[in-house]
N, C-alpha and C positions, 0 to 999 in steps of 0.2 A: 587396351584402351579402345573403346568403340568410336570409330570415326563416322561422321554423318554421310549418308548416301544421298545423291541428288534426287529430286522428285522424278526426273525422267528415268533414271536407272531403277528406282524403286517400283515404278509402274510395271516393269517387266516381272517383278516378283509378285506384286499384288494381283496382276491379271493372269497369273499362271494357274492352270488346273490340269487334271489328267488329260482332258481333251485339247488343251492348249499349252503344250510344252513351250517354254520361252528361251530356248537356246539356239544358237547358230552353230554351224559346223563346217568342216572342210575335209575333203578327201584328197590327200596328197599321194602320188605314186612316184616311187623312186626306182631308177635303174641302177643296180649295184655297180661298183667300180669294176674295171676290167680285171678278170682273174678271180672274181669273187661272186657270190650269189646272195639271195635274199636272207639265207641263214646267217651269213657273215654280218650283214647289216643289222639283223635282229640281235646278234650276239653283242655288237657294240652298244645297242640300246639297253640290253639286259645288264651289261656292265655298268651303265650309268645308273641303273636302279639301285645297285649296291652302294653307290656313293651317297644316296639319300638327300641330294641337294634339290631344292625347289625354289623357283623364282618368287620374289616377293609378291607379285601379282597373283600367282597361283596358290599362295598361302591365304589369300583373303577369303573369309567366310562371312556369309550374311547372318546378321543377328539383330535382335531387338530386345528391349527390356523396359522396365519401369522408368529407368533413368532417361531413356530416349522417348518416353511417352508413347511407346508402341511403334515408333517410326523405325524403318530399317536403317541399319548402319553396317560398317565393315569392321571386323576384328581379324587379327592375324592368328592363324593356326600354327602353333609351334611344333606340332608333331603330325605332319601330313603322312597318311598311309598310302605310299606309292603303289603298293600291291592292289589297292582298291582303284586308284585313279588310272593306272597304266595296265592295260589288259591285253591278252593275247587271243587272237582269233585266227581261224584257218578256213579256207574255202575247200570244198571237195575237189579232188583232182580229176581232170584238169580244170582249173577255175578260169572263167572268162570274165569279161567286163559286165555281162548281164548278171552273173552270180554275185560279183562284187557289189554292184549297185543295189541288188536286192538285200544283201546283208546290211549294207550301210543304211538303207531305208528302215530296216527293223531296229538297228541301233539308235537311229535318230529319233525314234518314237518314244524312247524311254526317258522318264524324268530324271534329272540330276538330284542327288541326295543333298538336301538342304542342311543337314547336320555337318557337312563337310564342305571344303572349297568346291565351287561350282564348275567343275571341268572333268573331262575324261579323255584319254588317248587310247586308241585301239590299234595294235600292231597286227596287220592282217597278212598272213602268208598263203601260199597255195595258188597264186596266179600262174597260169601255164607258161607265160613268157618270162618267168623268172624274176619279175619285179616284186618289190615290197610295197604294200599299201599302208598308209597311216591315216586313220580317221580321228579327227579331233572335234570335240564339241565343248563349247564354253557358253555359259549363261549370258544372255543379252544384257543383263544388269551389270555384268563385269566388263563386257567389251562389245562395241559395235563392229560392223564389217571393216571399217577403215582401221581401227585400232587393232583388230585381230590380224589384219594383213601386216601391220607393222611388227607385231609379235612374231609372226612367221618369218618375216624378212630378217629379224634380229637373230634367229636361230640358224640361218643358212649363210653360205659364203659364195662369193663369185669365183673363188679360187678352187679349181678341181683338185689341187694337191694339198689343200688344207686338211690337217688331221687333228685329233684330240679335241674336237669341237664338242661343246656341251650339248646334251640332249634337249629336245624342244621344251621340256618342263623345267630345265635347270636355268639358273641365272645366266644371261647372255654374257659374252665377252665384255660388252660395254658396261653391264651392270656390276660385274665382279669387283672392280676397284672401288666402287662406291659403297659396297656392302660394309656394314659395321653393326655391332650389337647395340641394342637399344640402351644398354647400360653404359656404353662408351660416351665420353664427353663429346658434345658437338664441336665441329670445327669452327674456328673463327672466334672462339671465346665467348660467344653469346648464346643465350638460351632461346631456341626458336619459338618456344611457347610464349615468350614475351612479345613476339611479333603478332600474335593472333589478334589482340584488340585493334592494333593499327591496321591489320589487313581487313578486319571486319568494317572498320570505319571507311577504308578506301572503297570496299564493295558497296557500302551503303551510300556513299557519296556518288559513285557512278550510277547506282540504281535509281537515285532520285531523278537524274537527268533522263534516264530511259523511260521511266513510268509516264512522264508527260507525253511521250510519243507513242505509247502502246495503243491507246484508244483510237487515234487516227489510223494507225497501221492495221488494227483489227477491222475497223470500219471499211478501210480500203480493200481488205481481203474479202469481206462479205460482198462488197459492191462488185468486185471482179467475178466472184462466183455467180452472182445474179445475172451478170451480163455474159456468162460463159467464156470468160477470159482466163488465161493461165494464172495459177497461183496455188496456195496451199489448200484451199477449200474448193470442193466441187459439189454442185447441186444437180449435175446433169447425168450422173451414172445410171444407166438403165438396169433393170433387173436381169440377171443372167444365171446360168447354172452354177456360177462361181460364188454367188451371193447367198449362201445357205449356211446353216449350222454344220459344224464339222466334228469328226471323231479324232481320237488320238493316234491311230495308225497312219503310216505315211507311205506314199509312193515317191520314188526318186528316179530321175532320168538325167543324163548328162552327156555332153559331147563338146568337142573343141573344133574351132575353125582358125585358119591362118588370119592373124590380125590385119595383115596387109590387105586382104580382100575387103575388109570393112573400111580401112583407111582410104582405099582408092574410090569406093562408092561415096564416102563422105566428101572427098576432095572434088569429085566431078559434080556432086549435087550441092556444093557449097553448104554442107551440113557438118555435124560433128559425128564422131564415132558413136557416141551415146545415142544420137538421133537414129543412126543406122541400127543399133541394137534394138531400140524401141520399135522401129519399122519392121524388123525381122519378127519380133514378138507379135506385132499387129497382124501380119500376114499369116503367121502360124496359128494364132488364136482364131482368126477368121475361118481358116480351113478346118481346124480341129473341131470347133464348136459347130460350124456350118455342116460338117459331115454328120453330126448328130441331130441336125434339123432344129437346133434351138438358138441360132445366132440372133441376137437382138436387132431390131430394125435401126435403133440409134447406136452410135459408136460407143465401144467400150472405153472406159476411162482408167488409166493407170495411175497409181500413186507411186511417185518416183522420189526416193530419198536422195538428199543432196548434202554432202558434207559441209559443215560450217567451220571446220578446223582451218585456221590460217596456216599458210605455208611455214611460218616461223614457230608455230606452236609445237611444243615437244610432248604434249600430253599423249599418252599411248592407250589410255584406258577410258572406260565410261562411254557415254553417248553424247555426241554433238552433231545432230543431224536435223536438217530442215526437210520439208516435204513440198513437192510440186505435183499438181494434178496435170495429166497429159491426155489430150484427146488422141486416141490411137487410130481414128479414121477407119475402123473395121467395117463401116458401111460402104466403103469405096472399093470398086473393082480394080482400079489401077494402082499398082504398087508405088509408082512415082508420086501419085497424089497422096497416098498414105504417108510417104516420107515427108512430103511438103507439109501435110497437116501436123505431123509430129514435130517437125522443126519449128513451125510457127508457134505451136503451143508451148514448147520448151523455151523458145526465145522470149516469148511474152512473159512467162513465169520468171525467168532469170532476170529480166529487166525490172520486174517488180521487186525481186529480192534485193537487187542492188540499191534500191532506194531506202532500204531498212537496215538497221543495225543487227548484230547477231542476236541480241535479246528480243528485238521486235520480230525477227524471223522465227526464233524459237516459239514465241507466243503465237504467231500466225500459224505455224505448223501444228502447234498444240490444238488450236481451234479446228484445223483441218482434219485432225485425227480423232476428234471427239466422237464421231459416229463409230469409228473403228474401236475406240476404247470402250464405248458402251456395249458394243457387240462382244468384246472379250469377256465382259461381265454378264453376258446374257440379257442385257437390257435393250429393248427395241428403241429405234429412233426414227423420226419422220424423215431424216436426212440419210439417204443411202450412201455408204462409203464407196470409194472407187472399186472397180471390179477386180483389179489384180494389182499386186505389188511387183514392180520391176526395178531392180537396182543394178548398178554397174560399179564395181569396186576395182579401181586400178591396182594392178599388181606389179611385181618386179619386171623390169624391161630387159634384163639380162639373164643368162643361164645361171641357176643357183644349185649349190651342192651341199650335202651334209656328209662330211668325212669321205668325200669322193663319190658318193652316190648322187646322181643327178636327178633333180626334180623334173620329171617329164610330163606331169599333169597335175592340175589343181582344180578340183570341182567344188564349188560352194554349195552349201545346204542352208536353208533359212527357215522362216516361220510362217506357215499358213495360220490363219485365224478365222474365227467366226465371221462370216460375211466376205471372206477372201480365201477361198479354198485352195488357191494356187499362188505360189510365190516363185518368181523367176529372178535369179541372181546370177550375175556374170562377173568374172574376174579374168584379168589378163596375166599371162605368165610367159616370160621370154617373148616368143613371136606368135603366140596363140591366144585366143580368147575362149574361155569355157563358159557354157551356159549350164546352170544347175537348176532343174525344175523340181521343186518340192511341193507335193500336193497331198490332200486328204485322201486316204485310200478308200474310204467309204463313199465319198462324193464323186470322185473322178475315175474314169476308166484308165487303162494303161496309158502312161504318158510317153512311151517310146515313139509312137507316131508323130508326136510334136517335134521330135528331133529331125525327122525327115522333112516336116513342114518348114522348120527353120532353115534347113539347107535349101529347100526349093525357093523360099522367099529371098534368100541371099542371092541366089542365081537370078531370080526375077529382077531384083534391084540392080544387079550388075548389067543385065540386058537393058533395063530402062534408062540407065545413064550412059549407055553406049560402050560398055566395056566388053 
């Protein structure tokens, strides 16, 4: 049975092309348990392949037909070819982090096969320090950053002694008791299909109340943009080297910092950790682009995704994100002033979001991303999108393990698009925060210097707040 796909999710399929792959990814690095090595961890993963079990989410395949009037939907693939989806790669000995990131950049550039479920997992051996790397990519139509992080968390354990854990592509421990064949009778003695009309009526009833507030919310979003205030829409982004057409090849650079360093800066500046992340990116971009002699006179504007998932919502898949535009203050010399500018812009935008419902926020965010969506289809727009996408996805706050192998690093990879040749995504793991820089290889030079600029900017912020 073909289940409908939300318009937000289907946009990532409709806008995809060879130059614009629409998948997100993550590079996880595991330290094998004491007394074992990367080959032992790989052997456990290979053993899981022989079981042939696949999570329900990773069985979902995108499809459309005459019965859906050409609209995208989801169907379940009953025979997933794990030999296609789970692959083995190796670095030339001795492999270092530079070689690993180069390999992952090449893997991240390839399109996912739409005739199959939209995901791949690469098991990468050959790291000189004996660790095993696992690169995962999953289509953005299937999962956003927040839901992808929840999927990762479900595959790992806080217990270093836990064994016989399922592989990342298998049903999690939490999913297994709930699994049943589609031919099994539903629990509770009622047919869930009979609830569909009632659910539709509830949605329609709730939507009627929302529609009345959409036009004022959208008008307010435009008004905020015209007055250069925080919100989902920006009309102030200058032209920069990032706002150009892109190719399909990718560059990738990544590094981690102690999360406590950012927390202390945030505490002393009366800001948030996300504000500090944005300020670090501001200073790094100012230095990186300035060294090339093409820094715009006016400040760069970042598009910042914000999760709209409530704390009690159990949804793990799909996309529920709003957008805020943020003045990065790249025209300012003082790092403290750049942080103040970022904090003011984000506070203003968040206050605006609090006055709107989830539906209104989604509508306002859709309005803000119209120029970006037009760019994905190669259609010009008189409104320039923001210069760069910067997102921060909170991760697990405690050490995590897979069958005794400790997760020691998690680097996020995301999606550059036409008009935004660089995407900066951060995620926290245990006591560190990782910055993943994904860029267009044809447009941007080597991104490794950006990592040093980020480090310099964090040090400058620490000095500015008296640490």
